[in-house]
DSSP file (Angstrom, degrees, kcal/mol; ACC not computed):
  #  RESIDUE AA STRUCTURE BP1 BP2  ACC     N-H-->O    O-->H-N    N-H-->O    O-->H-N    TCO  KAPPA ALPHA  PHI   PSI    X-CA   Y-CA   Z-CA
    1    1 A M              0   0    0      0, 0.0     2,-0.4     0, 0.0     0, 0.0   0.000 360.0 360.0 360.0 134.0  -55.5  -58.6  -72.5
    2    2 A M        -     0   0    0      0, 0.0     2,-0.3     0, 0.0     0, 0.0  -0.763 360.0-156.7 -95.1 138.6  -59.1  -57.3  -72.8
    3    3 A Y        -     0   0    0     -2,-0.4     2,-0.1     2,-0.0     3,-0.0  -0.854  17.9-119.3-109.7 148.8  -61.3  -56.9  -69.8
    4    4 A H     >  -     0   0    0     -2,-0.3     4,-2.4     1,-0.1     5,-0.2  -0.469  32.2-110.1 -75.8 158.4  -65.0  -56.9  -69.6
    5    5 A E  H  > S+     0   0    0      1,-0.2     4,-2.0     2,-0.2     5,-0.1   0.905 120.4  47.6 -58.3 -44.0  -66.6  -53.7  -68.3
    6    6 A G  H  > S+     0   0    0      1,-0.2     4,-2.2     2,-0.2    -1,-0.2   0.856 109.8  53.7 -66.0 -35.0  -67.8  -55.5  -65.1
    7    7 A Q  H  > S+     0   0    0      2,-0.2     4,-2.5     1,-0.2    -2,-0.2   0.919 108.2  49.1 -66.0 -43.6  -64.3  -57.0  -64.7
    8    8 A T  H  X S+     0   0    0     -4,-2.4     4,-2.3     1,-0.2    -2,-0.2   0.906 110.5  51.0 -62.0 -42.4  -62.6  -53.6  -64.8
    9    9 A A  H  X S+     0   0    0     -4,-2.0     4,-2.1     1,-0.2    -1,-0.2   0.902 110.7  48.8 -62.6 -41.5  -65.1  -52.2  -62.3
   10   10 A M  H  X S+     0   0    0     -4,-2.2     4,-2.6     2,-0.2    -2,-0.2   0.906 110.3  51.0 -65.5 -41.0  -64.4  -55.1  -59.9
   11   11 A L  H  X S+     0   0    0     -4,-2.5     4,-2.5     2,-0.2    -2,-0.2   0.906 110.2  49.2 -63.1 -41.5  -60.6  -54.6  -60.3
   12   12 A R  H  X S+     0   0    0     -4,-2.3     4,-2.1     2,-0.2    -1,-0.2   0.899 111.5  48.9 -64.6 -40.3  -60.9  -50.9  -59.5
   13   13 A K  H  X S+     0   0    0     -4,-2.1     4,-2.6     2,-0.2    -2,-0.2   0.912 110.7  51.2 -65.1 -42.1  -63.0  -51.7  -56.4
   14   14 A L  H  X S+     0   0    0     -4,-2.6     4,-2.8     1,-0.2    -2,-0.2   0.917 109.4  50.5 -59.6 -44.1  -60.4  -54.3  -55.4
   15   15 A Q  H  X S+     0   0    0     -4,-2.5     4,-2.3     1,-0.2    -1,-0.2   0.910 111.3  48.1 -61.9 -42.4  -57.6  -51.8  -55.8
   16   16 A A  H  X S+     0   0    0     -4,-2.1     4,-2.2     2,-0.2    -2,-0.2   0.920 113.8  46.4 -64.9 -44.4  -59.5  -49.2  -53.7
   17   17 A L  H  X S+     0   0    0     -4,-2.6     4,-2.4     2,-0.2    -2,-0.2   0.900 112.5  50.2 -66.0 -40.5  -60.3  -51.7  -50.9
   18   18 A E  H  X S+     0   0    0     -4,-2.8     4,-2.3     2,-0.2    -2,-0.2   0.899 109.6  51.2 -65.1 -39.9  -56.7  -53.0  -50.9
   19   19 A F  H  X S+     0   0    0     -4,-2.3     4,-2.4    -5,-0.2    -2,-0.2   0.939 111.5  47.3 -60.4 -47.3  -55.4  -49.5  -50.6
   20   20 A A  H  X S+     0   0    0     -4,-2.2     4,-2.5     1,-0.2    -2,-0.2   0.885 110.7  52.3 -62.6 -38.9  -57.7  -48.8  -47.7
   21   21 A A  H  X S+     0   0    0     -4,-2.4     4,-2.3     2,-0.2    -1,-0.2   0.899 109.3  49.4 -64.8 -40.3  -56.6  -52.0  -46.0
   22   22 A I  H  X S+     0   0    0     -4,-2.3     4,-2.4     2,-0.2    -2,-0.2   0.925 111.1  49.7 -63.6 -44.7  -52.9  -51.1  -46.4
   23   23 A E  H  X S+     0   0    0     -4,-2.4     4,-2.3     1,-0.2    -2,-0.2   0.915 112.3  47.1 -61.7 -43.3  -53.6  -47.7  -44.9
   24   24 A L  H  X S+     0   0    0     -4,-2.5     4,-2.9     2,-0.2    -1,-0.2   0.877 109.6  54.8 -66.3 -36.4  -55.5  -49.2  -41.9
   25   25 A T  H  X S+     0   0    0     -4,-2.3     4,-1.6     2,-0.2    -2,-0.2   0.938 109.9  46.2 -60.0 -47.4  -52.7  -51.8  -41.5
   26   26 A L  H  X S+     0   0    0     -4,-2.4     4,-0.8     1,-0.2    -2,-0.2   0.906 113.7  48.9 -63.3 -41.8  -50.1  -49.0  -41.2
   27   27 A Y  H >X S+     0   0    0     -4,-2.3     4,-1.4     1,-0.2     3,-1.1   0.930 110.0  50.7 -62.5 -46.2  -52.3  -47.1  -38.8
   28   28 A L  H 3< S+     0   0    0     -4,-2.9    -1,-0.2     1,-0.3    -2,-0.2   0.773  98.5  67.0 -66.6 -25.6  -52.9  -50.1  -36.6
   29   29 A D  H 3< S+     0   0    0     -4,-1.6    -1,-0.3     1,-0.2    -2,-0.2   0.827 115.0  29.2 -62.1 -29.5  -49.2  -50.8  -36.4
   30   30 A T  H << S+     0   0    0     -3,-1.1    -2,-0.2    -4,-0.8    -1,-0.2   0.544 130.8  38.1-106.3 -10.8  -48.9  -47.5  -34.4
   31   31 A H    ><  +     0   0    0     -4,-1.4     3,-1.8    -5,-0.1    -1,-0.2  -0.477  65.9 160.8-135.1  61.8  -52.4  -47.5  -32.8
   32   32 A P  T 3  S+     0   0    0      0, 0.0    42,-0.8     0, 0.0    -4,-0.1   0.636  72.7  52.5 -66.0 -13.9  -53.0  -51.2  -32.0
   33   33 A Y  T 3  S+     0   0    0     40,-0.1     2,-1.2    -3,-0.1     3,-0.1   0.273  71.5 119.6-106.0  11.8  -55.7  -50.5  -29.4
   34   34 A D    <>  -     0   0    0     -3,-1.8     4,-2.3     1,-0.2     5,-0.2  -0.655  43.9-170.3 -78.3  99.2  -57.9  -48.3  -31.6
   35   35 A R  H  > S+     0   0    0     -2,-1.2     4,-2.6     1,-0.2    -1,-0.2   0.833  81.7  54.5 -63.6 -34.9  -61.1  -50.4  -31.5
   36   36 A T  H  > S+     0   0    0      2,-0.2     4,-2.6     1,-0.2    -1,-0.2   0.932 110.7  45.4 -65.7 -44.6  -62.8  -48.3  -34.2
   37   37 A A  H  > S+     0   0    0      2,-0.2     4,-2.8     1,-0.2    -2,-0.2   0.893 113.1  50.6 -65.0 -39.3  -59.9  -48.8  -36.6
   38   38 A L  H  X S+     0   0    0     -4,-2.3     4,-2.5     2,-0.2    -2,-0.2   0.911 111.4  48.1 -64.8 -41.9  -59.8  -52.5  -35.8
   39   39 A R  H  X S+     0   0    0     -4,-2.6     4,-2.4     2,-0.2    -2,-0.2   0.929 113.2  48.0 -62.2 -45.0  -63.5  -52.8  -36.5
   40   40 A D  H  X S+     0   0    0     -4,-2.6     4,-2.7     2,-0.2    -2,-0.2   0.900 111.1  51.3 -62.5 -40.9  -63.1  -50.9  -39.7
   41   41 A Y  H  X S+     0   0    0     -4,-2.8     4,-3.1     2,-0.2    -2,-0.2   0.941 111.1  47.1 -61.4 -47.6  -60.2  -53.1  -40.7
   42   42 A N  H  X S+     0   0    0     -4,-2.5     4,-2.2     2,-0.2    -2,-0.2   0.892 113.3  48.4 -63.8 -39.3  -62.1  -56.3  -40.1
   43   43 A Q  H  X S+     0   0    0     -4,-2.4     4,-2.4     2,-0.2    -1,-0.2   0.926 114.5  46.2 -64.4 -44.3  -65.1  -55.0  -42.0
   44   44 A L  H  X S+     0   0    0     -4,-2.7     4,-2.8     2,-0.2    -2,-0.2   0.906 111.1  52.0 -64.7 -42.3  -62.9  -54.0  -44.9
   45   45 A A  H  X S+     0   0    0     -4,-3.1     4,-2.6     2,-0.2    -1,-0.2   0.904 110.4  48.9 -61.3 -41.7  -61.1  -57.3  -44.8
   46   46 A H  H  X S+     0   0    0     -4,-2.2     4,-2.4     2,-0.2    -2,-0.2   0.938 113.0  46.7 -63.1 -47.0  -64.4  -59.2  -44.9
   47   47 A E  H  X S+     0   0    0     -4,-2.4     4,-2.4     1,-0.2    -2,-0.2   0.901 113.1  49.9 -62.3 -40.7  -65.6  -57.1  -47.9
   48   48 A L  H  X S+     0   0    0     -4,-2.8     4,-2.7     2,-0.2    -1,-0.2   0.912 110.0  49.8 -65.3 -43.1  -62.3  -57.5  -49.7
   49   49 A M  H  X S+     0   0    0     -4,-2.6     4,-2.5     2,-0.2    -2,-0.2   0.916 111.8  49.1 -61.8 -42.5  -62.3  -61.3  -49.2
   50   50 A E  H  X S+     0   0    0     -4,-2.4     4,-2.7     2,-0.2    -2,-0.2   0.920 112.3  47.4 -62.9 -43.7  -65.9  -61.5  -50.5
   51   51 A L  H  X S+     0   0    0     -4,-2.4     4,-2.8     2,-0.2    -2,-0.2   0.905 112.2  49.6 -65.9 -40.5  -65.0  -59.4  -53.6
   52   52 A K  H  X S+     0   0    0     -4,-2.7     4,-2.9     2,-0.2    -2,-0.2   0.910 111.8  49.3 -63.0 -41.6  -61.9  -61.5  -54.2
   53   53 A K  H  X S+     0   0    0     -4,-2.5     4,-2.4    -5,-0.2    -2,-0.2   0.943 113.3  46.0 -61.8 -47.7  -63.9  -64.6  -54.0
   54   54 A N  H  X S+     0   0    0     -4,-2.7     4,-1.8     2,-0.2    -2,-0.2   0.904 114.0  48.5 -62.7 -41.7  -66.6  -63.3  -56.3
   55   55 A Y  H  X>S+     0   0    0     -4,-2.8     4,-4.0     2,-0.2     5,-0.7   0.946 111.7  49.2 -63.0 -47.9  -63.9  -62.0  -58.8
   56   56 A S  H  X5S+     0   0    0     -4,-2.9     4,-1.3     1,-0.2    -2,-0.2   0.884 110.7  50.3 -60.8 -39.7  -62.1  -65.4  -58.7
   57   57 A E  H  <5S+     0   0    0     -4,-2.4    -1,-0.2    -5,-0.2    -2,-0.2   0.869 121.4  34.3 -65.1 -35.1  -65.3  -67.3  -59.3
   58   58 A K  H  <5S+     0   0    0     -4,-1.8    -2,-0.2    -5,-0.2    -3,-0.2   0.868 138.1  11.7 -88.7 -39.3  -66.2  -65.1  -62.3
   59   59 A Y  H  <5S-     0   0    0     -4,-4.0    -3,-0.2     1,-0.3    -2,-0.2   0.512 107.9 -95.4-122.1  -7.7  -62.8  -64.2  -63.8
   60   60 A G     << -     0   0    0     -4,-1.3    -1,-0.3    -5,-0.7    -2,-0.2  -0.434  62.0 -30.3 110.7 171.2  -60.2  -66.5  -62.3
   61   61 A P        -     0   0    0      0, 0.0     3,-0.1     0, 0.0    -8,-0.1  -0.210  36.2-165.3 -67.1 149.6  -57.6  -66.2  -59.5
   62   62 A L  S    S-     0   0    0      1,-0.3     2,-0.3   -10,-0.1   -10,-0.0   0.745  70.5  -7.5 -98.4 -33.9  -56.1  -62.9  -58.4
   63   63 A M        -     0   0    0      2,-0.1    -1,-0.3     1,-0.0     0, 0.0  -0.938  61.2-113.0-156.7 173.1  -53.2  -64.2  -56.3
   64   64 A A  S    S+     0   0    0     -2,-0.3     2,-0.3    -3,-0.1    -1,-0.0   0.352  93.7  49.8 -98.6   5.6  -51.7  -67.3  -54.8
   65   65 A Y  S    S-     0   0    0      1,-0.0    -3,-0.1     0, 0.0    -2,-0.1  -0.922  78.0-111.8-141.1 166.0  -52.4  -66.4  -51.1
   66   66 A G        -     0   0    0     -2,-0.3     2,-0.4     1,-0.0    -2,-0.1  -0.205  13.4-126.7 -95.2-177.7  -55.2  -65.2  -48.9
   67   67 A F        -     0   0    0    -22,-0.1   -18,-0.1    -2,-0.1    -1,-0.0  -0.964  29.4-160.2-133.4 110.4  -56.1  -62.1  -47.0
   68   68 A D        -     0   0    0     -2,-0.4     2,-0.1   -19,-0.0     3,-0.1  -0.766  12.2-132.6-104.2 136.1  -57.0  -62.7  -43.4
   69   69 A P        -     0   0    0      0, 0.0     2,-0.1     0, 0.0   -27,-0.1  -0.453  39.9 -94.8 -73.8 157.2  -59.0  -60.5  -41.0
   70   70 A A        -     0   0    0    -32,-0.2     2,-0.6    -2,-0.1     4,-0.1  -0.461  30.7-142.7 -72.7 143.8  -57.5  -59.9  -37.5
   71   71 A Q        -     0   0    0      2,-0.3     2,-0.3    -2,-0.1     4,-0.1  -0.946  65.6 -34.2-108.3 118.7  -58.6  -62.1  -34.7
   72   72 A G  S    S+     0   0    0     -2,-0.6     2,-0.1     2,-0.1    -2,-0.1  -0.569 122.0   7.4  74.4-131.2  -58.9  -60.3  -31.4
   73   73 A D  S    S-     0   0    0     -2,-0.3     2,-0.8     1,-0.1    -2,-0.3  -0.360  90.1 -91.9 -80.9 164.0  -56.4  -57.5  -30.9
   74   74 A W        +     0   0    0    -42,-0.8     3,-0.1     1,-0.2    -1,-0.1  -0.694  50.1 169.0 -77.9 110.2  -54.0  -56.3  -33.6
   75   75 A K    >>  +     0   0    0     -2,-0.8     3,-1.4     1,-0.1     4,-1.4   0.536  46.8  96.3-102.5 -10.1  -50.9  -58.5  -33.0
   76   76 A W  T 34 S+     0   0    0      1,-0.3     3,-0.4     2,-0.2    -1,-0.1   0.875  88.2  45.2 -53.3 -45.6  -48.8  -57.7  -36.1
   77   77 A A  T 34 S+     0   0    0      1,-0.2    -1,-0.3   -49,-0.1    -2,-0.1   0.656 112.1  53.7 -75.5 -14.2  -46.7  -55.1  -34.4
   78   78 A E  T <4 S+     0   0    0     -3,-1.4    -1,-0.2     2,-0.1    -2,-0.2   0.674  97.9  72.5 -92.8 -19.4  -46.1  -57.2  -31.3
   79   79 A E  S  < S-     0   0    0     -4,-1.4     2,-0.1    -3,-0.4     0, 0.0  -0.513  99.2 -84.2 -91.8 161.2  -44.8  -60.3  -33.1
   80   80 A P        -     0   0    0      0, 0.0    -1,-0.1     0, 0.0    -2,-0.1  -0.405  49.4-113.7 -61.5 140.5  -41.4  -60.7  -34.7
   81   81 A W    >>  -     0   0    0      1,-0.1     3,-2.0    -4,-0.1     4,-0.8  -0.388  31.2-104.9 -69.6 155.7  -41.3  -59.3  -38.2
   82   82 A P  G >4 S+     0   0    0      0, 0.0     3,-0.7     0, 0.0    -1,-0.1   0.853 123.0  50.3 -53.5 -36.9  -40.8  -62.0  -40.9
   83   83 A W  G 34 S+     0   0    0      1,-0.2    -2,-0.0     3,-0.1     0, 0.0   0.588 106.3  57.2 -79.5  -9.0  -37.2  -60.9  -41.4
   84   84 A E  G <4 S+     0   0    0     -3,-2.0    -1,-0.2     2,-0.1     2,-0.2   0.544  85.9 102.4 -93.1  -9.8  -36.5  -61.0  -37.6
   85   85 A M    <<  -     0   0    0     -4,-0.8     2,-1.0    -3,-0.7     3,-0.1  -0.494  69.6-136.3 -80.3 143.8  -37.5  -64.7  -37.3
   86   86 A D     >  -     0   0    0     -2,-0.2     4,-2.0     1,-0.2    -1,-0.1  -0.841  21.6-175.2 -96.0  97.7  -34.9  -67.4  -37.0
   87   87 A Y  T  4 S+     0   0    0     -2,-1.0    -1,-0.2     1,-0.2     4,-0.1   0.729  79.6  48.0 -71.0 -22.2  -36.4  -70.0  -39.4
   88   88 A E  T  4 S+     0   0    0      1,-0.1    -1,-0.2    -3,-0.1    -2,-0.1   0.885 124.2  27.6 -85.0 -40.8  -33.8  -72.6  -38.6
   89   89 A G  T  4 S-     0   0    0      1,-0.0    -2,-0.2     0, 0.0    -1,-0.1   0.541 107.6-125.6 -97.6  -7.9  -33.9  -72.4  -34.8
   90   90 A G     <        0   0    0     -4,-2.0    -3,-0.1     1,-0.1    -2,-0.1   0.399 360.0 360.0  73.1 144.1  -37.5  -71.2  -34.5
   91   91 A R              0   0    0     -4,-0.1    -4,-0.1   -11,-0.0    -1,-0.1   0.255 360.0 360.0-159.7 360.0  -38.5  -68.1  -32.6
C-alpha cells in the first residue's frame, strides 16, 4: 500500500503521541495523584483524538474503538482490571 507524504507524517505523529500516552498511562498507574502527569495525559489525549479525527476524515479509519481522556482523578488502577471482572455476575 502506498502512502502520501502527508499521510506518512500523520501516522508517525500518531505513533509518537500514542507511545507518550502509553508511557503516561503506566506512570499514572503508579502515581495516580500526580496532577502534572494527569494534566499532561489529558492534553495528550485531546491532541491524539484530534489527530485521529483529522486522519480518519482525510485517509479513513485507524481503529474500531476510541481513545478517552481521564475524567477527574486517574481511576484505572483503582478499578478491577478487565480480566478480574466477573462478567456473568457483575462486579
